[in-house]
N, C-alpha and C positions, 0 to 999 in steps of 0.2 A: 674606405669599407664598403661601398656601392658596388665598387668594381671588385672588389675580394667577394662579394656576395655573388656577383653574377658569372664570373670566369668559375667559382666553384660550382654552380649550380650546373653550367653547361658541361662542366669536366665530369660530374657525375652523372648526367643526363648519357654521355658518350661511351660511358662503361659498361660494357653489355655484359659482363659476368657478374656484376652487381646487380644491374635491370633484370637478368634471368632467375636470381635465388629472391628478390626482395618484390618483384612482381609476378612473374610468369610462373613460380613453383607456387605460391599461394593461390593463385587461381586456379591451376591445374588441382592443388589438392581440394579446392573448395568443390569445383565440379565433380571430382571423385564422391567427396563426402555427400555430394546431393544426389548423387545417383545410387548410392548405396542406402542412404539413409531417409529417403523422400517418402518411402509408403511405410516407414515406422511406426508413425501416429495413427495410420489405416489400421495396422495389425493389431493394435492395442483396443479399439473399438468393439463392441459387442454388437455381432449381428443378429436378428432375430433368429430365435431360437426353434429349431426345427422340434416339431414335437407329434405325435400320432394321439389322436383322443378317440374313446370307444363311444361311438355316438349309439347307446342302447337305449333301453325304457328307462333307466334309472338316470343317464344322463338326461334324455328328454325332461324327468320329471324334477330335475334339480334345475330349476330355473334362472334362480340367484349364480350358479356355478355358470352354468350358460352364458349368462350376459358376461360375467366376467370375464372369460376367455374370450367373447366377441371384443370386447373394449380392449382388452389386451392385443388382439391382433388387429386392431385398427390401425391407421397411419397417424389418428389423432390421439394415443395414447398418452404423449407426452407433448403439448402444445410449446413447450418452450426448447426442444430440443430441435438442434439447427437442422440435419435430415430427414426428421417425421418420421423416421421408419418405426413399425411396431415392434412390439416386444415380443411375440412370438410369431410363429409361422406353423400354424396349425395345418395336419391332414388328419379327415374323417375317415373312420371304417367302421362296419357293422357291429364286430364282438373282439374277444381277445384273441383267439386264435388269429384272426387278420391283423392285429394290432402287433402281435409276435413277428407274424409274415413280414410285415412292413419294417418293422425294426430290425430283422436279419439281412434284409434286401438294401434297405436304402440307409441314407446319410441321417438318421432320426437321433435325437438325444435320448428319448424314452418316450415312454406312452401314459397317457391319463385314463383314469377310468373313474368311476362313481359305483359307491356302492347304495344298499336299500335304504340306508339313511341319509341320504344326500352326501357324503363325507367324500371329497376327492383322493384318490390315492395315486401315487406316481411311481412307475418302474423305469427305472436308466440302464441304458445300456452297459453290461460290465465291460464289454471291450472298450466305450469310450472312458470309462473311470480309469482304465490300465492305461490308455496313450495318453490322458491328460493330467491323471494323477489326481490329489484330493485338490488341487488349487483350482480346479474345471471351475470357471465362472458362471456357464451356464447350470450348473449344476445348483451352487448360491441362491443363483436369480428363483429357479425355479421353488428351491424350498423357502424362499422368503416369500413369495408368491400365494403356497398353499398354505403357509404358517398364517399368514395375515389373513385370511380367508377363511380358517378353522375358527380363529382368535376372535373375528368380528360375527360369525354363526352363532359362536358359543355365547357370545356377550347377548346378542338380539334374542338369543334362544331364553337366555336368564331373564333378560328384563321382561319378557312376554310372559315368563311364568311368572315372578314375580309382582309386576306392575302392569298387569295387561292396558290399564289405563292409558298409559303412555301413548300407545299407538291409537287412539283415540282423537289425540291432540295433532290438528293440523300442522303446528308449529314444528314439533317433535319428528314428524314424518319428512317435511320438508331437509330438516336437518340431516337427515339420512340420507336423501340424495343428493344433496349439494355437499357433502362429505365434511360439514361444521362439526360432527359429532366426534370426527376422529379426531385425533392429535393434529392439531395444526401443524403444518411442515411447510417452509418457503424455499425453495430453489436458490439458492447462491452459490456465487463463487467466492472461494476463500482469497484468490489472488485476481489480482485485474485483468488478466488473460489465461485462458485455461492453458494448462500443464501440458507441455511436449518433451518427450524423450529427444527429439531429433534436432530440438534447438540448441541442446547441450554440444552438440558436435560443432554445431555452425558457429557459436559464441568462440568456442576453443581454438578452432581453424581461424577466425579472425583475430584472437589475441596471440595467437602463434604468429600472424602475419604481421602486428604489431611489433614483436618483438625481434621480428628479423629485418627490421627498419635500422637497427644498430650497424649494417653491411654499410650503409650509406656515411655515417658520421664516422666509422673507421677508415675507410676511404678518403675520405675528405682530411683527417687528421692524419694520415700519412703524407699530404702534401703540404702539413704545415712543419712538421719536425724536422729540425736540421740534419738529424742522423739516420733519418728513414729513405730520403729520397733526395734526388739531386735538385730539385722544385723547391723540399723544404731546405736545403740548404741555401740556395739562394735567397729565398725569403726570410731564412733565420740572419743573412748579412744585413737586409736592409734596415731602415730606420723605423719603422711601421713595429709597435710594440706587440707581444706573444698577445696580449687580450684581444687588442683590435684586430687581430688576425682570425683570434679564434672565435669571436662574436659571430662575423658574418659568415664564416666557414660553418659553424654547428647552425647558423639559421637557415643557410642554404640545404643543408643536410635534411632540419626538422622540414621544410618546404615541399621537398620533394619525397620524402618519407611519408608525410601527411597526404600528399597526392595520389601517391599509391596506395596507401591504404584506405582512403575515400572511394579510391576505383575498386577496389575490394568489396566494399561495402554496397556500394550501390549495384555491384554485380552481383551479390546475395540477394538484395532487396528488389533490383527490379527484372531480372533474368530468372528468378528462381523462385521469387516472391516470399522470400524468409523475413519473417515478422521481428520486428524490432520494439514493439510495444506503441507502436506510434507515435514515438517520442524522437523525430529525427533530429530536432536540433540539440536536445540533449545527447544524443548519440554522435552525433558529430564533433560535439566538446568533448565526449569520451575518448574518442579517437584521437582528436588534438592533444588531449593530454597523456594520454599513453605514447604517442610516438616521440613527444617530447621527454618522459624518461628514457625510451629505448634510444634516442638519438645520444641522449647525455652519458647513457651506458657504452655507447659505440663510442663516444669520445672519452671515457674513462678507460677503455680497453686499448685503444688507439694511442692512449699516452703511455702506456706500459712500455720499458725499457727494452724491448724485446724484438726479435725480427717480425715484420710482417705477415711471414706465412704462418707463425706461431700464434700470432693476434687473429689472424684471421679464422685459424683452424678451432679456436675458441666460442668464435659465434655459434657454429652447430649446436655442438655438444651443450652450452648455455640454454640454448633456446629450446631444443627438444628436452632437456632435463628440467625445466622450469616447467613445460607445457603438460609433462607428465602429471602433474598435480591438479592441472586445468581440467582436466579430463580429455586431452585430444587422441587417447589412445584406445577407449571403448570402455568397456565397464569396468574392467579392474584399475584402469588408470582412475575413474571417476570414484569409485569405491576408496580407491588409495585416497584420492584429493579429498573425501569428505570425511574420511578417519581424520587426516592432518587437520582440517579445519575444526574437526568437533574435539579433538581431544590435543591438538597442540596450535591452537588460534596463533601465537606469536609467529609461529613457523610459516604459516599459511598469509600471515599479514605481509612477511617480508619476500614473499614471492609476488613479482610485477605480473607475471601472464594471469595467475590467478587471479588477482586485484581486477584486472582488465575482464576478464570472465564474467567474475562478482558484479562488476558495474554492468553489463550486458542483463544480467539476470534482474538487478535491480530496477533497471527500466523496464524491464519485459514482465514483471510478476507484481510492483508494488505501485499504487496509484500516485504517490509524492515521489519526493525527491531524496527524503532523508536517509534512505539506503545506500541512494549515488555517492553522497558526499563522502563518505569516510573513504570509500574506495578512491576517489580523485584526490583525496587530500594525500592519502597513501604514496598516490603515484607521485604526487607534488613532491612530496618528502623525498622520495627514490630520485627524482631530477637534480634537488638540490645538493644532496649529497653525492650522487657521480658528478654534478658539475665541480663543486668544491674539490673534490678528491682529483678532477684530471685536472684541474687549473694548478694544486698546489703540484704535482707530479711534474707539469710540463716547466712551471717556472723553475723547479730546483734541478732540472737537468743542464748540465753542463756538457759542452765538447772540448774535446782536445784539438780537434781538428776537424775542418769541414771541405 
C-alpha cells in the first residue's frame, strides 16, 4: 500500500494539466480578486464630511454649538475608532453669500448657519442629493448630529425653566459635562471581527479551490479501473484487492490536494494579508475536511462507467455551478446564495462549496466554534456518501476483457 501511495503521488505531481487547474488557476483567480476588491472596504468607510460654516455673530454667540462643531472636527472625536479621523471637516466663511459661493465652487456637502435663537440650520447642495440619492450617508449623519443637538438643547432649556435649582447642584453640572445624563451607550461589535464585503470573495475563491481538488482523485482513479487505462487493466489483473488499491490512491490524491489548497491559503494570508479570524489551526482543519469531501467526490466521478473525457468535462461545470451559490460571481451570486440559504436551507446544506464558505465565515465572525461544527459535519457526511457510492460502483464493475 505504501508503494501504491508513493507511486500515485509521484504520478499526480508529474501531471502538468492537473496541476494547472488545481494550483495555478486558483492562485491566478485569487490574485485577480485581490486586485479588484482590495479597496472595497475602504470605499465603504465614511470620510470626514466637508461642510461650510457661517461664522457670523449668531454662530459666535451660540458657544455650545460652536464647541460641538469643534469637538466633531477634532481627531479625538471617537477614541475607539482605529483611524482616529474626525467626523467633520469644516471650512469657515463670514456670511451666507460666501457660503453659497463656496458651495457652488467647492466639493462641500452643504453649509451650516445659526439663527438669532442659537438654533442651527443645515442647507445641503441639491447636486449632491441628485448624484448620491436618498441613501447619502453624509446627509443622515448631519441630520443625526443636528437632531441630537436640538433635543439636548431643548431638554436643558426645559429643565432650566421648570427646575433651575438643578443647575446649582455641582453633581448635576458634572453629569452634563461627562455625558452621564445622556442615554448610556457602549461601542460594541456584534461579530468577533468587523464586517468586510471583500472577505466574501476571498472565502468563495478558496472554497472554489477546494472543490477543484476533485481533479486529483479523478486522475488517480483513472489509473485504478480496468477499463479506463492500460495501467488500470494491469493493476486489475493483480492479486491486490480493489479496496487496498483504492485507499492509498485516494490518500495520495487527498494529500496533494490538501497541500495545494494550503498553498492557496498561505498565499492569501501571507502575501495579501487576508484575515481568517485569527483561527489558523481551525482553518487548516476546515481545509483538510473540505479537500477530503472534494477528493471523494472526484473518486465518485472517476468511478462512473463513462469515458475519461466525459468525466473530466464534468469537473468544471460542477465546480462553477456549486460556486454560484457560494458568492463567487459577485453581488448577484451572493444574493442568490443568500436567498437559497434563507428560503431553501436544505438545498444550501447539500452544496459542499457553500458549506466550505460558511465554515470560513463561522471562523471569522463568531467567537467560538459552535457555528463551525455543523459545516464540518456536513462535509464529513458528504465524504462518507461519496466514498460509499464510489466503492459500490467500483466493486460492481465487471469487464468482458482487459
